[in-house]
KEBATI-453491 format. One line per 3 residues: number of its first residue (from 1); their letters; for each residue x, y, z of N, C-alpha, C. Coordinates in nm, 3 decimals. Example, Ala and Ser with C-alpha at 12.3 -4.5 7.8 and 13.67 -1.06 7.14 Angstrom:
1	AS	1.319/-0.569/0.780/1.230/-0.450/0.780/1.320/-0.330/0.780  1.285/-0.225/0.708/1.367/-0.106/0.714/1.290/0.003/0.787
This chain:
1	MKI	0.083/-0.130/0.004/0.002/-0.009/0.010/0.092/0.125/0.011  0.053/0.234/-0.071/0.121/0.338/-0.091/0.039/0.470/-0.046  0.108/0.568/-0.018/0.040/0.697/0.018/0.070/0.824/-0.082
4	GFL	-0.037/0.872/-0.137/-0.022/0.983/-0.223/-0.110/1.090/-0.194  -0.130/1.188/-0.290/-0.217/1.289/-0.271/-0.279/1.347/-0.397  -0.391/1.413/-0.390/-0.468/1.472/-0.523/-0.404/1.603/-0.540
7	TAC	-0.352/1.633/-0.650/-0.276/1.754/-0.685/-0.353/1.874/-0.682  -0.486/1.871/-0.688/-0.575/1.986/-0.692/-0.548/2.095/-0.585  -0.488/2.058/-0.474/-0.458/2.147/-0.354/-0.346/2.229/-0.387
10	MQQ	-0.264/2.202/-0.484/-0.149/2.282/-0.520/-0.153/2.353/-0.652  -0.263/2.437/-0.674/-0.283/2.498/-0.803/-0.178/2.600/-0.836  -0.104/2.640/-0.743/-0.009/2.749/-0.771/0.117/2.696/-0.829
13	LDL	0.145/2.576/-0.815/0.276/2.501/-0.861/0.257/2.427/-0.980  0.370/2.419/-1.055/0.374/2.325/-1.180/0.398/2.174/-1.133  0.374/2.094/-1.238/0.378/1.950/-1.190/0.530/1.904/-1.157
16	ETI	0.623/1.963/-1.224/0.774/1.926/-1.186/0.798/1.958/-1.047  0.748/2.068/-0.997/0.774/2.122/-0.866/0.705/2.035/-0.764  0.578/2.001/-0.794/0.488/1.912/-0.703/0.564/1.768/-0.704
19	AEW	0.606/1.716/-0.822/0.655/1.580/-0.812/0.790/1.581/-0.735  0.859/1.686/-0.747/1.000/1.679/-0.672/0.974/1.691/-0.522  0.886/1.777/-0.482/0.846/1.798/-0.335/0.788/1.672/-0.289
22	AAQ	0.682/1.614/-0.362/0.617/1.491/-0.308/0.722/1.386/-0.286  0.816/1.362/-0.376/0.915/1.247/-0.363/1.005/1.267/-0.247  1.062/1.397/-0.237/1.146/1.429/-0.126/1.083/1.423/0.020
25	TGF	0.940/1.452/0.023/0.874/1.449/0.144/0.833/1.306/0.188  0.834/1.216/0.090/0.812/1.073/0.134/0.683/1.028/0.065  0.611/1.094/-0.017/0.494/1.045/-0.100/0.544/0.957/-0.199
28	QSL	0.463/0.846/-0.229/0.502/0.752/-0.348/0.404/0.770/-0.458  0.309/0.843/-0.459/0.207/0.844/-0.559/0.138/0.987/-0.576  0.100/1.017/-0.700/0.014/1.130/-0.714/-0.118/1.113/-0.783
31	ELA	-0.221/1.159/-0.740/-0.359/1.160/-0.834/-0.363/1.279/-0.887  -0.375/1.291/-1.023/-0.350/1.402/-1.108/-0.473/1.474/-1.140  -0.509/1.593/-1.094/-0.619/1.680/-1.133/-0.618/1.695/-1.276
34	AWP	-0.738/1.685/-1.344/-0.745/1.700/-1.486/-0.873/1.783/-1.534  -0.911/1.883/-1.454/-1.017/1.964/-1.507/-0.978/2.055/-1.623  -1.079/2.109/-1.701/-1.040/2.182/-1.820/-0.973/2.305/-1.765
37	IDP	-0.868/2.366/-1.840/-0.797/2.481/-1.807/-0.867/2.600/-1.867  -0.902/2.690/-1.769/-0.980/2.816/-1.813/-0.889/2.931/-1.736  -0.794/2.990/-1.796/-0.699/3.078/-1.743/-0.780/3.207/-1.677
40	EQS	-0.900/3.231/-1.732/-0.964/3.342/-1.668/-1.039/3.317/-1.540  -1.055/3.187/-1.504/-1.128/3.152/-1.390/-1.043/3.078/-1.294  -0.977/2.979/-1.339/-0.907/2.895/-1.245/-0.787/2.823/-1.303
43	KKG	-0.691/2.782/-1.233/-0.586/2.706/-1.273/-0.613/2.560/-1.239  -0.715/2.528/-1.195/-0.757/2.381/-1.168/-0.739/2.301/-1.289  -0.666/2.205/-1.278/-0.646/2.112/-1.387/-0.511/2.142/-1.462
46	LYL	-0.431/2.252/-1.411/-0.309/2.279/-1.475/-0.217/2.178/-1.495  -0.223/2.071/-1.403/-0.123/1.962/-1.407/-0.139/1.869/-1.515  -0.256/1.863/-1.588/-0.270/1.780/-1.686/-0.383/1.828/-1.797
49	DAQ	-0.319/1.883/-1.902/-0.409/1.948/-1.997/-0.469/1.835/-2.093  -0.589/1.770/-2.053/-0.639/1.668/-2.130/-0.689/1.700/-2.272  -0.724/1.827/-2.284/-0.767/1.866/-2.419/-0.650/1.864/-2.523
52	NFD	-0.535/1.883/-2.479/-0.415/1.891/-2.568/-0.306/1.790/-2.543  -0.354/1.678/-2.487/-0.264/1.570/-2.445/-0.228/1.487/-2.554  -0.105/1.446/-2.576/-0.070/1.364/-2.677/0.030/1.255/-2.628
55	KAT	0.090/1.171/-2.720/0.188/1.063/-2.677/0.317/1.119/-2.632  0.360/1.227/-2.685/0.487/1.289/-2.670/0.485/1.352/-2.511  0.369/1.418/-2.493/0.351/1.475/-2.359/0.347/1.369/-2.251
58	AER	0.281/1.257/-2.284/0.272/1.140/-2.192/0.400/1.082/-2.159  0.490/1.070/-2.254/0.618/1.018/-2.250/0.696/1.100/-2.151  0.686/1.242/-2.170/0.767/1.332/-2.087/0.724/1.325/-1.936
61	MKS	0.579/1.313/-1.927/0.532/1.293/-1.782/0.565/1.176/-1.725  0.564/1.054/-1.795/0.614/0.929/-1.744/0.766/0.936/-1.697  0.845/0.997/-1.776/0.983/1.016/-1.751/1.002/1.097/-1.613
64	LFN	0.910/1.204/-1.610/0.929/1.274/-1.473/0.889/1.189/-1.349  0.788/1.105/-1.372/0.749/1.032/-1.247/0.853/0.929/-1.230  0.902/0.861/-1.336/1.006/0.750/-1.318/1.133/0.817/-1.251
67	QHN	1.162/0.946/-1.286/1.283/1.012/-1.220/1.263/1.024/-1.074  1.141/1.048/-1.034/1.125/1.066/-0.881/1.056/0.946/-0.822  1.055/0.833/-0.893/1.010/0.712/-0.833/0.865/0.725/-0.779
70	LDI	0.770/0.798/-0.857/0.656/0.811/-0.818/0.555/0.740/-0.926  0.439/0.692/-0.867/0.337/0.642/-0.946/0.222/0.746/-0.968  0.151/0.722/-1.069/0.031/0.795/-1.092/-0.095/0.705/-1.053
73	SAL	-0.154/0.739/-0.945/-0.265/0.657/-0.890/-0.386/0.658/-0.964  -0.419/0.782/-1.019/-0.551/0.804/-1.097/-0.541/0.934/-1.167  -0.636/0.965/-1.255/-0.667/1.102/-1.304/-0.791/1.134/-1.244
76	AYY	-0.811/1.260/-1.202/-0.925/1.310/-1.134/-0.997/1.427/-1.211  -1.128/1.405/-1.239/-1.219/1.498/-1.313/-1.356/1.482/-1.249  -1.393/1.562/-1.144/-1.514/1.542/-1.069/-1.619/1.648/-1.114
79	ENN	-1.710/1.611/-1.208/-1.807/1.704/-1.263/-1.943/1.622/-1.259  -2.047/1.716/-1.285/-2.179/1.670/-1.286/-2.221/1.599/-1.416  -2.199/1.472/-1.432/-2.242/1.413/-1.559/-2.394/1.407/-1.592
82	LHP	-2.479/1.445/-1.501/-2.615/1.447/-1.529/-2.672/1.596/-1.524  -2.589/1.694/-1.540/-2.619/1.839/-1.533/-2.740/1.873/-1.615  -2.828/1.938/-1.567/-2.964/1.969/-1.638/-2.941/2.046/-1.761
85	DTK	-2.845/2.120/-1.773/-2.825/2.198/-1.897/-2.745/2.107/-1.998  -2.817/2.084/-2.113/-2.775/1.975/-2.205/-2.626/2.013/-2.263  -2.597/2.142/-2.291/-2.468/2.177/-2.354/-2.362/2.156/-2.257
88	QRQ	-2.394/2.196/-2.119/-2.290/2.185/-2.026/-2.256/2.029/-1.986  -2.366/1.955/-1.982/-2.354/1.817/-1.960/-2.269/1.750/-2.075  -2.294/1.786/-2.204/-2.218/1.719/-2.315/-2.071/1.761/-2.310
91	SFH	-2.039/1.892/-2.251/-1.914/1.934/-2.259/-1.834/1.853/-2.136  -1.906/1.818/-2.038/-1.842/1.730/-1.922/-1.815/1.584/-1.977  -1.920/1.530/-2.056/-1.892/1.412/-2.107/-1.768/1.408/-2.203
94	EHL	-1.757/1.498/-2.292/-1.648/1.506/-2.385/-1.522/1.525/-2.313  -1.515/1.608/-2.211/-1.394/1.606/-2.133/-1.357/1.490/-2.069  -1.448/1.431/-2.008/-1.426/1.290/-1.945/-1.358/1.194/-2.035
97	KKV	-1.394/1.187/-2.160/-1.336/1.105/-2.258/-1.198/1.142/-2.290  -1.167/1.279/-2.281/-1.046/1.324/-2.316/-0.940/1.286/-2.197  -0.997/1.289/-2.076/-0.921/1.241/-1.952/-0.885/1.090/-1.951
100	IDA	-0.994/1.017/-2.007/-0.968/0.863/-2.019/-0.867/0.852/-2.120  -0.870/0.921/-2.230/-0.761/0.905/-2.332/-0.626/0.941/-2.273  -0.626/1.044/-2.198/-0.495/1.074/-2.137/-0.431/0.967/-2.035
103	ASL	-0.537/0.903/-1.948/-0.492/0.803/-1.865/-0.440/0.689/-1.945  -0.496/0.649/-2.059/-0.448/0.538/-2.134/-0.312/0.566/-2.175  -0.279/0.695/-2.235/-0.156/0.727/-2.282/-0.039/0.722/-2.171
106	LDA	-0.091/0.744/-2.044/-0.008/0.750/-1.934/0.022/0.607/-1.867  -0.066/0.511/-1.918/-0.067/0.378/-1.851/-0.122/0.385/-1.718  -0.200/0.490/-1.685/-0.271/0.504/-1.565/-0.397/0.421/-1.564
109	KLV	-0.430/0.348/-1.478/-0.550/0.249/-1.483/-0.677/0.300/-1.430  -0.683/0.429/-1.383/-0.814/0.469/-1.309/-0.827/0.610/-1.351  -0.965/0.646/-1.366/-1.007/0.772/-1.376/-1.133/0.795/-1.280
112	GTF	-1.131/0.901/-1.211/-1.242/0.932/-1.114/-1.318/1.046/-1.152  -1.464/1.027/-1.136/-1.556/1.130/-1.165/-1.675/1.117/-1.064  -1.771/1.214/-1.075/-1.903/1.197/-1.011/-2.014/1.145/-1.113
115	VGS	-2.109/1.074/-1.074/-2.216/1.049/-1.153/-2.302/1.175/-1.174  -2.317/1.260/-1.058/-2.385/1.392/-1.076/-2.520/1.376/-1.034  -2.620/1.465/-1.073/-2.752/1.458/-1.056/-2.827/1.573/-1.127
118	NPD	-2.952/1.552/-1.161/-3.030/1.646/-1.221/-3.138/1.669/-1.106  -3.138/1.789/-1.039/-3.227/1.824/-0.925/-3.378/1.838/-0.972  -3.405/1.824/-1.093/-3.552/1.826/-1.148/-3.611/1.705/-1.147
121	LTP	-3.525/1.599/-1.135/-3.580/1.460/-1.132/-3.562/1.387/-1.004  -3.644/1.283/-0.979/-3.639/1.200/-0.852/-3.511/1.122/-0.853  -3.480/1.076/-0.727/-3.362/0.983/-0.728/-3.362/0.861/-0.827
124	AEN	-3.490/0.798/-0.834/-3.505/0.686/-0.914/-3.482/0.743/-1.068  -3.539/0.844/-1.097/-3.515/0.888/-1.236/-3.364/0.937/-1.268  -3.298/0.983/-1.171/-3.163/1.004/-1.184/-3.079/0.877/-1.211
127	IKK	-3.116/0.778/-1.136/-3.044/0.643/-1.161/-3.068/0.600/-1.293  -3.188/0.614/-1.346/-3.224/0.573/-1.497/-3.135/0.651/-1.586  -3.116/0.775/-1.553/-3.049/0.858/-1.657/-2.895/0.827/-1.653
130	IVP	-2.853/0.778/-1.529/-2.703/0.742/-1.513/-2.663/0.629/-1.605  -2.767/0.532/-1.608/-2.739/0.403/-1.686/-2.675/0.412/-1.827  -2.745/0.488/-1.925/-2.683/0.493/-2.051/-2.550/0.573/-2.051
133	VFR	-2.542/0.684/-1.969/-2.426/0.759/-1.966/-2.305/0.664/-1.928  -2.317/0.596/-1.817/-2.207/0.516/-1.764/-2.179/0.384/-1.830  -2.282/0.322/-1.890/-2.264/0.211/-1.983/-2.158/0.246/-2.085
136	EMC	-2.192/0.367/-2.152/-2.108/0.410/-2.264/-1.960/0.448/-2.214  -1.958/0.526/-2.102/-1.831/0.568/-2.056/-1.754/0.447/-2.011  -1.804/0.346/-1.946/-1.741/0.237/-1.895/-1.673/0.163/-2.019
139	QYA	-1.751/0.154/-2.128/-1.702/0.080/-2.251/-1.585/0.154/-2.313  -1.595/0.293/-2.320/-1.508/0.377/-2.378/-1.379/0.358/-2.297  -1.386/0.357/-2.162/-1.269/0.335/-2.076/-1.203/0.195/-2.090
142	ADR	-1.289/0.099/-2.095/-1.248/-0.039/-2.112/-1.168/-0.069/-2.242  -1.210/0.002/-2.345/-1.149/-0.023/-2.471/-1.005/0.043/-2.468  -0.979/0.141/-2.373/-0.858/0.199/-2.366/-0.759/0.148/-2.238
145	GVK	-0.820/0.040/-2.181/-0.742/-0.019/-2.065/-0.754/0.059/-1.931  -0.866/0.128/-1.929/-0.878/0.223/-1.806/-1.008/0.182/-1.726  -1.014/0.198/-1.604/-1.127/0.177/-1.522/-1.205/0.309/-1.468
148	LMI	-1.326/0.303/-1.462/-1.382/0.437/-1.411/-1.439/0.415/-1.267  -1.416/0.519/-1.196/-1.467/0.510/-1.053/-1.543/0.635/-1.016  -1.631/0.617/-0.911/-1.702/0.721/-0.867/-1.674/0.754/-0.714
151	ENC	-1.666/0.885/-0.692/-1.636/0.925/-0.542/-1.768/0.937/-0.480  -1.776/0.910/-0.347/-1.902/0.898/-0.276/-1.949/1.025/-0.199  -1.896/1.146/-0.254/-1.934/1.267/-0.192/-2.082/1.310/-0.242
154	PMP	-2.172/1.336/-0.148/-2.301/1.370/-0.187/-2.326/1.519/-0.265  -2.225/1.594/-0.242/-2.219/1.722/-0.306/-2.349/1.805/-0.276  -2.377/1.829/-0.150/-2.501/1.903/-0.110/-2.504/2.043/-0.159
157	NWV	-2.616/2.090/-0.224/-2.640/2.219/-0.269/-2.557/2.264/-0.401  -2.496/2.161/-0.449/-2.404/2.179/-0.568/-2.492/2.241/-0.690  -2.601/2.189/-0.728/-2.671/2.231/-0.837/-2.791/2.317/-0.793
160	KFG	-2.845/2.275/-0.685/-2.973/2.331/-0.622/-2.967/2.324/-0.472  -3.007/2.436/-0.407/-3.009/2.442/-0.265/-3.100/2.324/-0.200  -3.045/2.262/-0.107/-3.128/2.160/-0.048/-3.123/2.015/-0.115
163	MPG	-3.057/2.014/-0.217/-3.052/1.890/-0.299/-2.915/1.838/-0.324  -2.890/1.698/-0.320/-2.767/1.646/-0.340/-2.719/1.661/-0.493  -2.586/1.676/-0.514/-2.540/1.686/-0.650/-2.478/1.572/-0.697
166	NYA	-2.480/1.460/-0.622/-2.408/1.340/-0.671/-2.470/1.210/-0.623  -2.555/1.146/-0.696/-2.626/1.009/-0.643/-2.533/0.910/-0.639  -2.439/0.916/-0.556/-2.355/0.791/-0.529/-2.293/0.809/-0.392
169	WSP	-2.375/0.844/-0.294/-2.321/0.868/-0.146/-2.350/0.757/-0.056  -2.418/0.665/-0.092/-2.471/0.561/0.020/-2.465/0.428/-0.037  -2.461/0.310/0.047/-2.489/0.183/-0.010/-2.605/0.155/-0.082
172	ELW	-2.704/0.211/-0.046/-2.830/0.188/-0.123/-2.813/0.233/-0.269  -2.741/0.346/-0.298/-2.734/0.407/-0.410/-2.617/0.334/-0.494  -2.509/0.281/-0.428/-2.416/0.207/-0.492/-2.467/0.076/-0.542
175	DAL	-2.562/0.010/-0.473/-2.622/-0.128/-0.514/-2.704/-0.081/-0.635  -2.783/0.023/-0.637/-2.872/0.062/-0.755/-2.774/0.090/-0.867  -2.656/0.161/-0.856/-2.568/0.184/-0.969/-2.513/0.057/-1.022
178	FDK	-2.457/-0.024/-0.930/-2.388/-0.141/-0.982/-2.473/-0.246/-1.034  -2.610/-0.239/-0.993/-2.700/-0.327/-1.054/-2.739/-0.297/-1.184  -2.747/-0.165/-1.197/-2.793/-0.116/-1.347/-2.665/-0.103/-1.446
181	VPD	-2.554/-0.083/-1.389/-2.432/-0.076/-1.465/-2.344/-0.185/-1.421  -2.369/-0.325/-1.447/-2.296/-0.427/-1.397/-2.167/-0.449/-1.469  -2.071/-0.365/-1.441/-1.951/-0.369/-1.533/-1.836/-0.381/-1.441
184	DNF	-1.741/-0.470/-1.457/-1.632/-0.491/-1.383/-1.537/-0.366/-1.381  -1.560/-0.284/-1.490/-1.481/-0.152/-1.517/-1.536/-0.045/-1.432  -1.630/-0.061/-1.345/-1.715/0.049/-1.272/-1.708/0.032/-1.129
187	GLN	-1.635/0.123/-1.054/-1.623/0.105/-0.916/-1.623/0.230/-0.835  -1.558/0.219/-0.724/-1.557/0.334/-0.610/-1.429/0.388/-0.589  -1.421/0.526/-0.575/-1.309/0.583/-0.517/-1.360/0.623/-0.379
190	LDP	-1.343/0.528/-0.274/-1.399/0.532/-0.151/-1.332/0.644/-0.067  -1.422/0.721/0.000/-1.373/0.842/0.085/-1.456/0.831/0.209  -1.391/0.787/0.324/-1.472/0.761/0.456/-1.518/0.885/0.522
193	SHL	-1.458/1.016/0.478/-1.515/1.139/0.543/-1.645/1.173/0.513  -1.692/1.146/0.396/-1.838/1.176/0.367/-1.934/1.074/0.437  -1.896/0.943/0.452/-1.972/0.849/0.509/-1.992/0.893/0.657
196	YWL	-1.884/0.932/0.733/-1.890/0.966/0.867/-1.998/1.076/0.888  -1.991/1.195/0.823/-2.086/1.287/0.860/-2.237/1.254/0.828  -2.239/1.158/0.725/-2.375/1.116/0.689/-2.425/1.001/0.773
199	GID	-2.342/0.957/0.875/-2.394/0.859/0.980/-2.388/0.727/0.926  -2.311/0.697/0.820/-2.292/0.567/0.757/-2.168/0.486/0.798  -2.176/0.370/0.838/-2.084/0.295/0.902/-1.966/0.270/0.788
202	YIQ	-1.861/0.329/0.796/-1.762/0.332/0.678/-1.675/0.191/0.681  -1.657/0.145/0.793/-1.600/0.011/0.810/-1.689/-0.095/0.742  -1.816/-0.094/0.778/-1.907/-0.198/0.705/-1.917/-0.171/0.557
205	ATI	-1.914/-0.050/0.527/-1.924/-0.020/0.372/-1.803/-0.071/0.305  -1.686/-0.054/0.367/-1.562/-0.109/0.307/-1.563/-0.249/0.300  -1.625/-0.330/0.387/-1.633/-0.479/0.392/-1.738/-0.505/0.266
208	DFS	-1.858/-0.449/0.276/-1.962/-0.484/0.175/-1.927/-0.467/0.038  -1.846/-0.353/0.005/-1.809/-0.317/-0.133/-1.667/-0.328/-0.161  -1.595/-0.428/-0.097/-1.451/-0.430/-0.105/-1.425/-0.460/-0.246
211	EKI	-1.513/-0.532/-0.320/-1.473/-0.573/-0.456/-1.489/-0.465/-0.550  -1.554/-0.361/-0.513/-1.575/-0.233/-0.591/-1.476/-0.113/-0.558  -1.392/-0.141/-0.460/-1.306/-0.042/-0.417/-1.173/-0.026/-0.508
214	FHA	-1.170/0.059/-0.599/-1.065/0.075/-0.704/-0.943/0.155/-0.644  -1.007/0.261/-0.551/-0.906/0.364/-0.507/-0.962/0.409/-0.369  -0.874/0.477/-0.291/-0.920/0.513/-0.156/-0.866/0.661/-0.135
217	HAK	-0.949/0.744/-0.100/-0.927/0.881/-0.057/-0.901/0.882/0.105  -0.809/0.973/0.141/-0.775/0.993/0.282/-0.824/1.133/0.314  -0.922/1.148/0.385/-0.969/1.279/0.428/-1.056/1.243/0.565
220	DTE	-1.028/1.332/0.663/-1.088/1.313/0.786/-1.209/1.410/0.799  -1.302/1.383/0.901/-1.415/1.466/0.945/-1.421/1.501/1.077  -1.431/1.641/1.108/-1.438/1.677/1.238/-1.580/1.726/1.270
223	ILL	-1.638/1.685/1.377/-1.770/1.721/1.417/-1.760/1.848/1.509  -1.831/1.948/1.475/-1.831/2.087/1.533/-1.960/2.090/1.624  -1.963/2.051/1.750/-2.072/2.031/1.833/-2.158/2.170/1.854
226	PGQ	-2.091/2.289/1.869/-2.173/2.411/1.866/-2.248/2.429/1.749  -2.190/2.406/1.636/-2.259/2.419/1.509/-2.375/2.309/1.489  -2.346/2.184/1.546/-2.458/2.087/1.530/-2.578/2.125/1.630
229	YRY	-2.554/2.202/1.723/-2.670/2.256/1.816/-2.737/2.358/1.741  -2.666/2.455/1.670/-2.732/2.574/1.602/-2.788/2.535/1.484  -2.739/2.455/1.400/-2.776/2.417/1.255/-2.853/2.304/1.240
232	GIL	-2.823/2.196/1.329/-2.878/2.067/1.308/-2.813/1.995/1.199  -2.845/1.879/1.165/-2.781/1.797/1.061/-2.803/1.851/0.920  -2.921/1.918/0.902/-2.935/1.965/0.765/-2.860/2.088/0.729
235	GRQ	-2.785/2.138/0.835/-2.678/2.254/0.816/-2.744/2.393/0.809  -2.670/2.494/0.777/-2.714/2.626/0.770/-2.828/2.647/0.682  -2.928/2.729/0.706/-3.036/2.754/0.609/-3.040/2.908/0.597
238	IDF	-3.052/2.988/0.694/-3.057/3.130/0.672/-2.915/3.178/0.647  -2.823/3.142/0.733/-2.684/3.174/0.720/-2.622/3.072/0.640  -2.667/3.078/0.495/-2.627/2.977/0.408/-2.488/2.980/0.350
241	DPW	-2.423/2.874/0.350/-2.296/2.852/0.295/-2.285/2.726/0.217  -2.278/2.733/0.083/-2.301/2.598/0.010/-2.189/2.504/0.033  -2.075/2.548/0.094/-1.961/2.461/0.109/-1.926/2.436/0.258
244	ASG	-2.011/2.485/0.343/-1.980/2.473/0.489/-2.111/2.440/0.554  -2.128/2.329/0.617/-2.263/2.306/0.677/-2.278/2.376/0.807  -2.165/2.402/0.872/-2.164/2.473/1.009/-2.148/2.379/1.134
247	WWR	-2.165/2.251/1.090/-2.163/2.140/1.200/-2.056/2.040/1.186  -1.995/2.040/1.062/-1.869/1.951/1.054/-1.780/2.016/0.944  -1.659/1.969/0.942/-1.576/2.014/0.836/-1.461/1.908/0.812
250	YRM	-1.406/1.917/0.690/-1.307/1.815/0.655/-1.171/1.847/0.719  -1.095/1.745/0.754/-0.966/1.771/0.817/-0.868/1.682/0.750  -0.731/1.702/0.782/-0.634/1.613/0.737/-0.645/1.477/0.826
253	PGL	-0.607/1.370/0.763/-0.612/1.249/0.840/-0.539/1.250/0.988  -0.624/1.199/1.083/-0.565/1.220/1.222/-0.611/1.340/1.288  -0.679/1.425/1.217/-0.722/1.559/1.289/-0.885/1.555/1.308
256	GEI	-0.938/1.441/1.279/-1.082/1.434/1.298/-1.141/1.300/1.366  -1.244/1.247/1.323/-1.296/1.131/1.391/-1.289/0.992/1.333  -1.222/0.986/1.210/-1.197/0.863/1.144/-1.101/0.774/1.219
259	DWT	-1.127/0.661/1.234/-1.042/0.553/1.291/-0.954/0.498/1.181  -0.841/0.559/1.161/-0.756/0.517/1.040/-0.699/0.381/1.062  -0.674/0.336/1.188/-0.617/0.202/1.203/-0.713/0.100/1.154
262	RFI	-0.851/0.116/1.197/-0.960/0.019/1.151/-0.987/0.032/0.993  -0.993/0.146/0.955/-1.012/0.173/0.810/-0.918/0.103/0.716  -0.780/0.130/0.746/-0.674/0.075/0.657/-0.666/-0.079/0.671
265	TTL	-0.661/-0.122/0.807/-0.649/-0.273/0.816/-0.764/-0.334/0.767  -0.893/-0.268/0.740/-1.009/-0.338/0.697/-0.989/-0.346/0.536  -0.939/-0.233/0.478/-0.902/-0.236/0.343/-0.810/-0.349/0.305
268	QEY	-0.705/-0.362/0.394/-0.609/-0.458/0.367/-0.665/-0.600/0.377  -0.726/-0.616/0.485/-0.784/-0.755/0.509/-0.877/-0.792/0.396  -0.944/-0.715/0.334/-1.039/-0.744/0.233/-0.977/-0.719/0.085
271	GYD	-0.843/-0.714/0.089/-0.777/-0.725/-0.044/-0.733/-0.604/-0.110  -0.754/-0.494/-0.066/-0.697/-0.367/-0.113/-0.558/-0.329/-0.061  -0.476/-0.324/-0.173/-0.335/-0.297/-0.146/-0.267/-0.201/-0.247
274	DVI	-0.351/-0.088/-0.271/-0.303/0.018/-0.359/-0.291/0.145/-0.299  -0.336/0.250/-0.347/-0.294/0.386/-0.293/-0.395/0.440/-0.195  -0.355/0.496/-0.079/-0.425/0.579/-0.003/-0.395/0.726/-0.036
277	SIE	-0.495/0.802/-0.099/-0.451/0.926/-0.158/-0.521/1.053/-0.076  -0.443/1.119/-0.010/-0.506/1.232/0.057/-0.556/1.336/-0.030  -0.689/1.365/0.003/-0.761/1.466/-0.061/-0.751/1.591/0.035
280	HED	-0.675/1.696/0.007/-0.660/1.800/0.107/-0.783/1.911/0.088  -0.868/1.910/0.186/-0.992/2.010/0.190/-0.994/2.055/0.329  -0.887/2.060/0.407/-0.880/2.102/0.546/-0.861/2.263/0.539
283	PVW	-0.971/2.330/0.600/-0.952/2.482/0.592/-0.862/2.537/0.677  -0.823/2.455/0.787/-0.709/2.504/0.873/-0.569/2.508/0.803  -0.550/2.437/0.695/-0.423/2.415/0.646/-0.432/2.456/0.481
286	EGS	-0.518/2.559/0.459/-0.532/2.624/0.323/-0.476/2.766/0.335  -0.468/2.824/0.219/-0.438/2.980/0.210/-0.293/3.010/0.162  -0.206/2.913/0.160/-0.075/2.939/0.113/-0.019/2.803/0.078
289	VDK	0.089/2.807/-0.011/0.150/2.682/-0.049/0.218/2.618/0.067  0.280/2.694/0.159/0.348/2.644/0.277/0.246/2.579/0.372  0.130/2.631/0.384/0.034/2.575/0.480/-0.020/2.452/0.421
292	VKT	-0.037/2.441/0.293/-0.097/2.326/0.223/0.013/2.222/0.229  0.153/2.249/0.222/0.254/2.139/0.237/0.251/2.090/0.374  0.225/2.178/0.473/0.235/2.141/0.622/0.124/2.055/0.639
295	GLQ	0.004/2.088/0.584/-0.117/1.992/0.595/-0.087/1.850/0.543  -0.028/1.846/0.409/-0.011/1.719/0.366/0.100/1.646/0.433  0.186/1.716/0.503/0.300/1.637/0.571/0.238/1.580/0.700
298	LGL	0.137/1.656/0.760/0.066/1.602/0.880/-0.018/1.480/0.842  -0.082/1.476/0.733/-0.150/1.369/0.692/-0.066/1.235/0.658  0.049/1.264/0.608/0.140/1.165/0.561/0.199/1.099/0.686
301	KHL	0.239/1.188/0.789/0.287/1.144/0.918/0.194/1.051/0.973  0.071/1.096/0.989/-0.031/1.012/1.057/-0.058/0.870/0.981  -0.090/0.883/0.857/-0.107/0.748/0.776/0.012/0.661/0.771
304	SRF	0.134/0.722/0.782/0.253/0.634/0.780/0.261/0.543/0.895  0.190/0.565/1.009/0.172/0.472/1.128/0.120/0.341/1.092  0.029/0.336/0.976/-0.042/0.220/0.960/-0.015/0.161/0.814
307	VVK	0.066/0.223/0.735/0.106/0.170/0.617/0.250/0.131/0.609  0.279/0.009/0.586/0.419/-0.040/0.572/0.455/-0.028/0.427  0.554/0.052/0.403/0.609/0.069/0.272/0.695/-0.040/0.224
C-alpha cells in the first residue's frame, strides 16, 4: 500500500515542482487533477491538459514520474455528468473522454468522476439517466485499458439548494448503480469522510463493497458540536454557505473522527493493497503553499503509522 495525494490542492505550482516535493517528502504516488484549463477563472487542472494531451506529452510525464520514483494512482475529473443543462452536460462528457484518453497514454489505470444529478428529477429517475451515460463511459474506458470510478461525496447544494449533487453517496445508491451498470470496469473511489458525517458505517461499507473499491481517498471529518446545536444535521439555512454545513468540516487524516487503524486494516484484510490518496480540503491548512504542504505532511505522518512501505 502506498500514500499519495490529489494535486488539486497545489494549483499555484507546476507538476515538476509538485513531483519533486512529493518524492522528497516521502509520498509515493500522485492523483492528477485533470479539469479543463480556463485561465480567466481557475488554474484547476493545470497539471494535466487533457484537451491537448498527446503521446509525446505522456512520455515526458512518465519520465518525470520515473525520475522521482512516483506512481500515478489516478486521473481526477469530478463534474456533474447529469447536469440539467444539455450543452454543459455534453461538454463534461466530452472532457471526461479526453481524460480517459490521457490516462490510457500514461498507462494510468483509473479515472475518477461523479455520476452527478439533475435536481429536477427524482432519485429513481436520476439512476435511470445514469445508466446509458455510464454504460457508454465504461465501455469507452475499457477499450482503452482504463477503469472508471465514482467518489461518494453527496455534493449537497451543488446544483440546487437543499438537493444532493451526486447520486452515489450511500450503499443503497451504490447497489442501484452497480445493479444497473454491472460492469467490472465501474467502481468506487471510497472516501470515509463523507460517510462519517452522513452517519454511515464506513467500516461496514468497506467490507460490503470491497470488490468495488478501486481507489481510496484519505480525508478526515471533524464534528463541530456548537454548530450541530445551532444548525442541526441539515446544516445552515438562513446563514447559508454552500460549502460549509456549520456542524462538520473536513480535516487532514488524524485531525478528525475517522479511525484510520480500522479503516486501513479493513481495506487490507479485504484485499485492497493500492494507494491511499490524501484529498486536502482542510480549511485550517489552506491559504498558502506552505500551509498546504504542512497539512499534507501532517496527513502523511499520521497515515504512515498504519502503512508499511
